[in-house]
DRENDO-1510 file (C-alpha; in Angstrom, 1 decimal, always signed):
<recs>
REC; n; res; u; v; w
REC; 1; MET; +88.8; +108.1; +164.0 .
REC; 2; SER; +89.4; +109.9; +160.7 .
REC; 3; LYS; +86.7; +112.2; +159.2 .
REC; 4; ILE; +84.9; +111.0; +155.8 .
REC; 5; LEU; +83.8; +113.5; +153.3 .
REC; 6; GLN; +80.9; +112.5; +151.2 .
REC; 7; ILE; +79.3; +114.7; +148.3 .
REC; 8; LYS; +75.9; +114.7; +147.1 .
REC; 9; ARG; +74.9; +111.9; +144.9 .
REC; 10; GLY; +72.0; +110.5; +143.1 .
REC; 11; THR; +70.9; +108.3; +140.0 .
REC; 12; ALA; +71.4; +109.5; +136.7 .
REC; 13; ALA; +68.0; +111.1; +136.4 .
REC; 14; GLU; +68.4; +112.8; +139.6 .
REC; 15; THR; +71.6; +114.3; +139.0 .
REC; 16; LYS; +70.7; +115.5; +135.3 .
REC; 17; ASN; +67.8; +117.5; +136.8 .
REC; 18; TYR; +69.6; +119.0; +139.7 .
REC; 19; THR; +70.9; +122.5; +139.6 .
REC; 20; GLY; +73.8; +122.8; +142.1 .
REC; 21; ARG; +75.4; +125.9; +143.4 .
REC; 22; ALA; +78.4; +127.4; +141.7 .
REC; 23; GLY; +81.4; +125.1; +142.2 .
REC; 24; GLU; +79.3; +122.3; +143.7 .
REC; 25; ILE; +80.3; +118.8; +142.8 .
REC; 26; THR; +77.8; +115.8; +142.7 .
REC; 27; MET; +78.1; +112.1; +142.0 .
REC; 28; ASP; +76.0; +110.1; +139.5 .
REC; 29; THR; +75.8; +106.7; +141.0 .
REC; 30; ASP; +74.7; +105.1; +137.8 .
REC; 31; ALA; +77.3; +106.2; +135.7 .
REC; 32; GLN; +80.0; +106.4; +138.4 .
REC; 33; THR; +81.0; +110.1; +137.3 .
REC; 34; ILE; +80.8; +113.3; +139.1 .
REC; 35; ARG; +79.2; +116.5; +137.7 .
REC; 36; LEU; +80.3; +120.1; +138.1 .
REC; 37; HIS; +77.7; +122.7; +138.7 .
REC; 38; ASP; +77.7; +126.5; +137.8 .
REC; 39; GLY; +74.6; +127.5; +139.6 .
REC; 40; ALA; +72.4; +127.8; +136.9 .
REC; 41; THR; +72.7; +124.7; +134.3 .
REC; 42; ALA; +70.4; +121.7; +135.4 .
REC; 43; GLY; +72.6; +118.6; +135.6 .
REC; 44; GLY; +75.8; +120.9; +135.7 .
REC; 45; VAL; +78.7; +119.5; +133.4 .
REC; 46; ALA; +79.4; +115.8; +133.4 .
REC; 47; ILE; +83.2; +115.2; +133.9 .
REC; 48; ALA; +84.5; +112.6; +131.5 .
REC; 49; ARG; +86.1; +109.5; +133.2 .
REC; 50; ALA; +89.8; +108.6; +132.6 .
REC; 51; ASP; +88.9; +105.9; +130.1 .
REC; 52; LEU; +86.5; +108.1; +128.3 .
REC; 53; SER; +83.7; +105.4; +128.8 .
REC; 54; ASN; +81.1; +108.0; +129.4 .
REC; 55; VAL; +81.8; +110.2; +126.5 .
REC; 56; ASP; +79.4; +110.2; +123.4 .
REC; 57; PHE; +81.7; +110.7; +120.4 .
REC; 58; SER; +78.8; +110.9; +118.1 .
REC; 59; THR; +77.7; +114.1; +119.6 .
REC; 60; LEU; +81.1; +115.5; +119.3 .
REC; 61; PHE; +81.9; +114.4; +115.9 .
REC; 62; PRO; +78.5; +113.6; +114.2 .
REC; 63; ALA; +79.7; +113.8; +110.9 .
REC; 64; ALA; +82.6; +111.2; +111.5 .
REC; 65; GLU; +79.9; +108.6; +112.9 .
REC; 66; ASN; +78.6; +107.7; +109.6 .
REC; 67; PHE; +81.6; +108.6; +107.4 .
REC; 68; ASP; +82.6; +106.0; +104.8 .
REC; 69; ILE; +86.1; +106.4; +103.4 .
REC; 70; ASN; +85.0; +104.3; +100.3 .
REC; 71; SER; +82.5; +107.0; +99.4 .
REC; 72; VAL; +85.2; +109.5; +98.6 .
REC; 73; SER; +85.6; +109.8; +94.8 .
REC; 74; PRO; +88.7; +108.8; +93.1 .
REC; 75; GLU; +88.9; +112.4; +91.6 .
REC; 76; PHE; +89.3; +113.7; +95.2 .
REC; 77; TRP; +92.4; +111.6; +95.8 .
REC; 78; ALA; +93.9; +112.3; +92.4 .
REC; 79; ASN; +93.6; +116.2; +93.0 .
REC; 80; LEU; +94.8; +116.0; +96.3 .
REC; 81; PHE; +98.0; +113.8; +95.3 .
REC; 82; GLU; +98.6; +116.2; +92.5 .
REC; 83; GLN; +98.3; +119.4; +94.5 .
REC; 84; ASN; +100.8; +118.2; +97.1 .
REC; 85; ASN; +103.2; +116.4; +94.8 .
REC; 86; ILE; +102.8; +113.2; +96.5 .
REC; 87; ARG; +103.3; +111.2; +93.3 .
REC; 88; PRO; +105.1; +112.3; +90.0 .
REC; 89; LYS; +102.8; +113.1; +86.9 .
REC; 90; ASN; +105.2; +111.4; +84.4 .
REC; 91; PHE; +107.3; +108.3; +84.5 .
REC; 92; ILE; +109.9; +107.2; +81.7 .
REC; 93; LYS; +112.3; +104.5; +81.4 .
REC; 94; THR; +114.9; +103.4; +78.8 .
REC; 95; ASP; +115.3; +100.3; +76.9 .
REC; 96; GLY; +117.9; +98.1; +78.4 .
REC; 97; TRP; +121.7; +99.1; +77.9 .
REC; 98; PRO; +124.3; +96.4; +77.5 .
REC; 99; LEU; +127.2; +97.0; +80.2 .
REC; 100; LEU; +129.8; +95.9; +77.8 .
REC; 101; GLY; +131.7; +98.9; +77.0 .
REC; 102; PHE; +130.2; +100.9; +79.8 .
REC; 103; ASN; +133.6; +102.7; +80.6 .
REC; 104; ARG; +132.8; +106.3; +79.7 .
REC; 105; ASP; +129.9; +108.9; +80.2 .
REC; 106; LEU; +126.9; +107.2; +78.6 .
REC; 107; THR; +124.2; +109.5; +77.5 .
REC; 108; LEU; +120.9; +107.8; +78.5 .
REC; 109; LEU; +118.5; +110.5; +77.0 .
REC; 110; THR; +119.3; +113.6; +75.2 .
REC; 111; GLY; +116.9; +116.4; +74.3 .
REC; 112; PHE; +114.0; +114.8; +76.4 .
REC; 113; PRO; +111.5; +116.0; +76.1 .
REC; 114; GLY; +112.4; +118.8; +73.7 .
REC; 115; THR; +109.2; +120.8; +74.1 .
REC; 116; TRP; +108.7; +120.4; +77.8 .
REC; 117; THR; +110.5; +123.5; +78.9 .
REC; 118; SER; +108.6; +123.9; +82.0 .
REC; 119; ILE; +110.0; +120.9; +84.0 .
REC; 120; ASP; +110.9; +121.7; +87.5 .
REC; 121; MET; +114.4; +120.3; +88.0 .
REC; 122; ASN; +113.7; +120.2; +91.9 .
REC; 123; GLN; +111.0; +117.7; +91.2 .
REC; 124; PHE; +113.0; +115.4; +88.9 .
REC; 125; ALA; +114.3; +112.2; +90.5 .
REC; 126; THR; +116.2; +109.4; +88.7 .
REC; 127; ASP; +117.6; +106.1; +89.4 .
REC; 128; SER; +118.8; +102.9; +87.6 .
REC; 129; ILE; +118.2; +99.2; +88.0 .
REC; 130; LEU; +119.9; +96.2; +86.5 .
REC; 131; VAL; +118.0; +93.6; +84.8 .
REC; 132; CYS; +119.3; +90.1; +84.7 .
REC; 133; ASN; +119.6; +88.4; +81.3 .
REC; 134; ASN; +121.1; +85.1; +82.4 .
REC; 135; ALA; +121.2; +83.6; +86.1 .
REC; 136; GLU; +124.0; +84.9; +88.2 .
REC; 137; ALA; +124.4; +85.9; +91.9 .
REC; 138; GLY; +121.3; +84.3; +92.9 .
REC; 139; TYR; +119.1; +86.2; +90.4 .
REC; 140; ASP; +117.2; +84.5; +87.7 .
REC; 141; ALA; +116.4; +86.0; +84.1 .
REC; 142; ASN; +114.3; +89.1; +84.3 .
REC; 143; ASP; +114.9; +89.5; +88.2 .
REC; 144; VAL; +115.8; +93.3; +88.9 .
REC; 145; ALA; +118.7; +94.5; +91.1 .
REC; 146; HIS; +118.3; +97.8; +92.8 .
REC; 147; GLU; +121.6; +97.7; +94.7 .
REC; 148; PHE; +124.7; +97.7; +92.5 .
REC; 149; GLY; +127.9; +99.7; +91.6 .
REC; 150; LEU; +131.1; +100.0; +90.0 .
REC; 151; GLY; +134.5; +99.4; +91.7 .
REC; 152; ALA; +134.5; +100.4; +95.4 .
REC; 153; GLY; +131.6; +102.6; +95.1 .
REC; 154; PRO; +127.9; +102.6; +94.3 .
REC; 155; MET; +126.2; +103.3; +90.9 .
REC; 156; PRO; +127.3; +106.9; +90.1 .
REC; 157; LYS; +124.5; +109.2; +89.9 .
REC; 158; HIS; +123.1; +110.6; +86.9 .
REC; 159; VAL; +123.8; +114.2; +85.7 .
REC; 160; VAL; +120.5; +116.1; +84.7 .
REC; 161; SER; +121.0; +119.3; +82.8 .
REC; 162; ARG; +118.7; +121.5; +80.7 .
REC; 163; ASN; +120.0; +121.9; +77.0 .
REC; 164; LYS; +119.9; +124.9; +74.7 .
REC; 165; SER; +116.5; +123.6; +73.1 .
REC; 166; GLY; +114.9; +123.3; +76.6 .
REC; 167; GLY; +114.9; +119.7; +76.6 .
REC; 168; LEU; +117.0; +117.4; +79.2 .
REC; 169; ASP; +120.3; +115.8; +78.7 .
REC; 170; ILE; +120.8; +112.9; +81.1 .
REC; 171; VAL; +124.2; +111.3; +81.5 .
REC; 172; ALA; +125.3; +108.3; +83.7 .
REC; 173; ARG; +129.2; +108.8; +84.4 .
REC; 174; ALA; +130.9; +105.5; +85.0 .
REC; 175; PRO; +134.6; +104.8; +85.3 .
REC; 176; LEU; +136.2; +101.7; +83.8 .
REC; 177; ASP; +135.8; +99.3; +86.5 .
REC; 178; GLU; +133.8; +96.0; +87.3 .
REC; 179; PHE; +130.3; +96.1; +88.1 .
REC; 180; TRP; +128.9; +94.4; +91.2 .
REC; 181; VAL; +125.7; +93.4; +92.9 .
REC; 182; PHE; +124.7; +92.2; +96.2 .
REC; 183; HIS; +124.0; +88.4; +96.2 .
REC; 184; LYS; +120.0; +88.2; +96.1 .
REC; 185; SER; +120.2; +85.4; +98.9 .
REC; 186; THR; +123.3; +85.9; +100.9 .
REC; 187; GLY; +123.9; +89.8; +100.6 .
REC; 188; ALA; +127.5; +89.2; +99.7 .
REC; 189; LYS; +129.0; +91.8; +97.2 .
REC; 190; ILE; +129.9; +89.9; +94.1 .
REC; 191; ASN; +131.5; +91.1; +90.8 .
REC; 192; ILE; +129.3; +90.1; +87.9 .
REC; 193; ASN; +129.7; +89.2; +84.3 .
REC; 194; LYS; +128.6; +92.2; +82.2 .
REC; 195; ALA; +127.1; +89.9; +79.3 .
REC; 196; ASN; +124.5; +88.8; +81.8 .
REC; 197; TRP; +122.9; +92.0; +82.7 .
REC; 198; GLN; +121.5; +95.3; +81.0 .
REC; 199; LEU; +120.9; +98.8; +82.6 .
REC; 200; ILE; +117.6; +100.4; +82.5 .
REC; 201; PHE; +117.3; +104.2; +83.6 .
REC; 202; ARG; +114.2; +105.5; +85.1 .
REC; 203; ALA; +113.0; +109.1; +85.7 .
REC; 204; TRP; +110.0; +110.6; +87.5 .
REC; 205; PHE; +108.9; +114.2; +87.2 .
</recs>
């Protein structure tokens, strides 16, 4: 017959008041946990269960127990976002440009903003969107197409450069070719009628 090893055990009240020898282990029969003793501390140290069901987190993180995220002021989030560049401070967009005649370098903005010489070019982001004027390719009037291009490729990137006055010149370089969009419903690539669309340039900085 095999031998069975049993350790000292008792109720929660008994084990909490028991000062065991250093290295001794006892069992709390109420909590179904064990305690590790050091020879000096009454009750020793309660060992956490694998499911942490016997851990009182309110004693570990007392401030978190009553924390209400809705109590944080809007100014806190605004300052945090600004410090970490999570969102741009400024946003601009142009009026709609007709696609007709869009077959050369098109200066979208020039000298903008003439007095803002401290713009960090590494934080300057741009894109373009097509806005539908007349229904085409599954789009209705005023719908926006974010994915579009010219010829075999996507919409050429914008070239942003600082001019002599400290402002920015922003140019979209486009070859003489057909504009296309992905059909709103089917996703098929379709050449579009330039008269049905307008281009809007946007910048965040």
